[in-house]
C-alpha positions as CSV (number, residue, x, y, z in Angstrom):
1,M,137.7,-212.0,78.8
2,L,136.1,-209.8,81.5
3,P,134.8,-211.6,84.6
4,M,131.0,-211.8,84.7
5,T,129.5,-209.6,87.4
6,Q,126.5,-210.8,89.6
7,E,124.2,-208.6,87.5
8,D,125.5,-210.0,84.2
9,G,124.9,-213.5,85.6
10,Q,121.3,-212.7,86.6
11,L,120.6,-211.3,83.1
12,D,122.1,-214.3,81.5
13,S,119.9,-216.5,83.6
14,L,116.9,-214.4,82.7
15,V,117.4,-214.5,79.0
16,R,117.7,-218.3,79.1
17,K,114.5,-218.7,81.2
18,R,112.8,-216.3,78.8
19,I,113.8,-218.3,75.8
20,R,112.4,-221.5,77.2
21,A,109.2,-219.7,78.5
22,L,108.5,-218.1,75.0
23,R,109.1,-221.6,73.4
24,V,106.7,-223.3,75.9
25,A,104.2,-220.6,75.4
26,Q,104.2,-221.3,71.7
27,G,103.7,-225.0,72.4
28,W,106.9,-225.8,70.6
29,S,109.3,-228.6,71.5
30,L,113.1,-228.1,71.6
31,E,113.1,-229.7,68.2
32,E,110.6,-227.3,66.6
33,L,112.2,-224.2,67.9
34,A,115.7,-225.5,66.8
35,A,114.4,-226.1,63.3
36,R,112.8,-222.6,63.2
37,A,116.1,-221.0,64.4
38,N,118.2,-223.2,62.2
39,I,120.4,-224.4,65.2
40,S,120.8,-227.9,66.4
41,Q,118.5,-229.3,69.1
42,S,121.4,-230.0,71.4
43,S,122.8,-226.4,71.1
44,L,119.3,-225.0,72.0
45,S,119.1,-227.4,75.0
46,R,122.5,-226.2,76.2
47,I,121.5,-222.5,75.8
48,E,118.4,-223.1,77.8
49,N,120.1,-225.1,80.5
50,G,123.1,-222.7,80.8
51,R,125.7,-225.0,79.5
52,R,126.5,-223.1,76.4
53,R,127.6,-219.4,76.0
54,L,125.1,-217.0,74.7
55,A,126.2,-215.7,71.3
56,L,124.8,-212.6,69.9
57,D,124.1,-214.1,66.5
58,Q,122.2,-216.9,68.0
59,L,120.2,-214.6,70.2
60,V,119.1,-212.6,67.2
61,T,118.1,-215.8,65.4
62,L,116.2,-217.1,68.3
63,A,114.5,-213.8,69.0
64,R,113.2,-213.7,65.3
65,A,112.0,-217.4,65.6
66,L,110.2,-216.5,68.8
67,D,108.4,-213.6,67.1
68,T,110.1,-211.1,69.4
69,T,113.1,-208.6,69.2
70,L,116.6,-208.8,70.6
71,D,116.0,-205.8,72.9
72,Q,112.9,-207.5,74.3
73,L,114.7,-210.8,74.7
74,V,117.6,-209.3,76.8
75,E,115.5,-206.5,78.5
76,N,116.2,-206.6,82.3
77,A,113.0,-205.0,83.7
78,A,112.9,-206.7,87.1
79,D,113.4,-203.5,88.9
80,D,110.4,-201.9,87.2
81,V,107.7,-204.3,88.0
82,V,106.2,-202.2,90.9
83,V,105.8,-198.5,90.1
84,S,104.7,-195.9,92.7
85,P,102.2,-193.2,91.5
86,M,103.0,-189.6,91.3
87,I,100.4,-187.8,93.5
88,D,98.8,-184.5,92.6
89,G,97.1,-183.6,95.9
90,T,95.6,-180.3,94.5
91,H,93.4,-182.1,91.9
92,G,93.1,-185.4,93.8
93,V,94.8,-187.3,90.9
94,M,97.4,-190.2,91.0
95,R,99.4,-191.0,87.8
96,W,101.4,-194.0,86.7
97,P,103.6,-194.1,83.7
98,V,103.0,-197.0,81.3
99,K,106.3,-198.9,80.9
100,G,107.1,-199.5,77.2
101,D,105.2,-196.4,76.0
102,P,106.4,-193.2,77.8
103,G,103.5,-191.3,76.1
104,M,100.9,-193.4,78.0
105,T,99.7,-192.3,81.4
106,V,97.4,-194.1,83.9
107,M,95.4,-191.9,86.2
108,R,93.1,-192.6,89.2
109,Q,90.9,-189.7,90.1
110,R,88.1,-189.1,92.5
111,M,85.3,-186.9,91.1
112,T,82.4,-185.2,93.0
113,D,81.0,-182.6,90.5
114,P,78.6,-183.5,87.8
115,P,79.6,-182.8,84.2
116,P,79.3,-179.2,83.0
117,D,75.9,-177.9,81.8
118,N,77.4,-175.6,79.4
119,P,78.4,-177.3,76.1
120,A,81.2,-174.7,75.7
121,R,83.0,-176.4,78.6
122,M,83.2,-179.7,76.8
123,R,86.6,-180.6,75.3
124,A,87.7,-182.2,71.9
125,H,91.3,-183.2,71.1
126,P,93.4,-185.8,69.3
127,G,94.3,-188.9,71.0
128,R,92.8,-192.0,72.6
129,E,91.2,-192.4,76.1
130,W,90.0,-195.4,78.0
131,L,88.4,-195.4,81.5
132,V,86.9,-197.7,84.1
133,V,84.7,-196.7,87.0
134,L,86.1,-198.0,90.2
135,S,83.4,-196.9,92.5
136,G,80.1,-194.8,92.2
137,T,78.5,-193.7,88.9
138,A,80.1,-191.5,86.3
139,V,78.2,-189.6,83.5
140,L,80.1,-189.2,80.1
141,L,78.7,-186.4,77.8
142,L,79.8,-187.2,74.3
143,G,78.4,-184.9,71.7
144,H,74.7,-184.7,72.1
145,R,74.6,-188.1,74.0
146,R,74.8,-188.9,77.7
147,F,76.0,-192.2,79.0
148,R,75.8,-193.5,82.7
149,I,78.9,-195.5,83.5
150,E,78.4,-197.8,86.6
151,T,80.9,-199.3,88.9
152,N,83.1,-201.8,86.9
153,Q,82.0,-200.5,83.5
154,A,84.5,-199.1,81.1
155,A,84.3,-196.6,78.2
156,E,86.4,-195.9,75.2
157,F,85.4,-193.0,73.0
158,P,86.6,-190.9,70.2
159,T,88.1,-187.8,71.7
160,M,87.7,-185.6,68.7
161,L,84.0,-185.5,69.7
162,P,83.3,-182.9,72.4
163,H,83.2,-184.7,75.7
164,A,83.1,-184.3,79.5
165,I,82.7,-186.5,82.5
166,G,81.5,-186.0,86.0
167,A,79.9,-187.9,88.9
168,E,76.3,-188.7,89.4
169,G,74.5,-189.2,92.8
170,G,77.8,-188.8,94.8
171,P,81.5,-189.1,94.4
172,C,82.9,-191.6,92.0
173,E,86.4,-192.9,91.4
174,I,87.7,-193.5,87.8
175,M,90.9,-195.0,86.4
176,G,91.8,-193.5,83.0
177,I,94.5,-194.4,80.4
178,F,95.4,-191.5,78.2
179,D,97.9,-191.6,75.2
180,R,100.4,-188.8,74.6
181,D,98.1,-186.7,72.4
182,A,95.1,-187.0,74.8
183,R,97.4,-186.0,77.7
184,R,98.6,-183.0,75.8
185,G,95.1,-182.0,74.9
186,H,94.2,-182.0,78.8
187,Q,97.3,-180.1,79.6
188,R,96.4,-177.4,77.0
189,D,92.8,-177.2,78.3
190,A,93.9,-176.9,81.9
191,E,96.4,-174.2,81.0
192,G,93.8,-172.2,79.0
193,S,91.2,-172.5,81.9
194,G,93.9,-171.4,84.5
195,D,93.2,-174.3,86.9
196,G,96.5,-176.1,86.5
197,D,97.2,-179.6,85.0
198,S,93.8,-181.0,85.8
199,P,92.1,-183.7,83.7
200,P,88.7,-183.9,85.4
201,R,86.6,-183.1,82.3
202,T,88.4,-185.8,80.3
């Protein structure tokens, strides 16, 4: 048997703590989870307390009983808790990838211009978007409607409707979440307009 490295030991301990935390979150006793996983209560207690070797077949069974997957149960994500943004100084945008879904992007942006007056500059594309106004007031044009979004208010809207967003009465800051399709839609719009990878019209 190969010796356990420090990293292996940390993951082993993490998995055991995760099993116990998931059990407690469900409000289950050792007896209840053991029954659901079809293992003895004493075996489960030793698994949680580190007195029994973690066996793959038992981890699969426990993951299923805890309504999760083996990959999620043994995932070691401690190094990815804090993520620094990628900064696009040209467009005043900061982006964060969303862990677990590489297609999702979180962006923070400062806006100073009002939404465009010309309906031809409004955009429509597949995907989903969600935004929250961090400061100031934003205006969302959606089809023929106009919405004022104040500080701490949020908006989610069908992106297949022509839409645009801008500031009202001074600069505003927004935080937006874009799925893969919405992000691609903005990239295509930006490339077509020749102003780079810029999402200000949302």
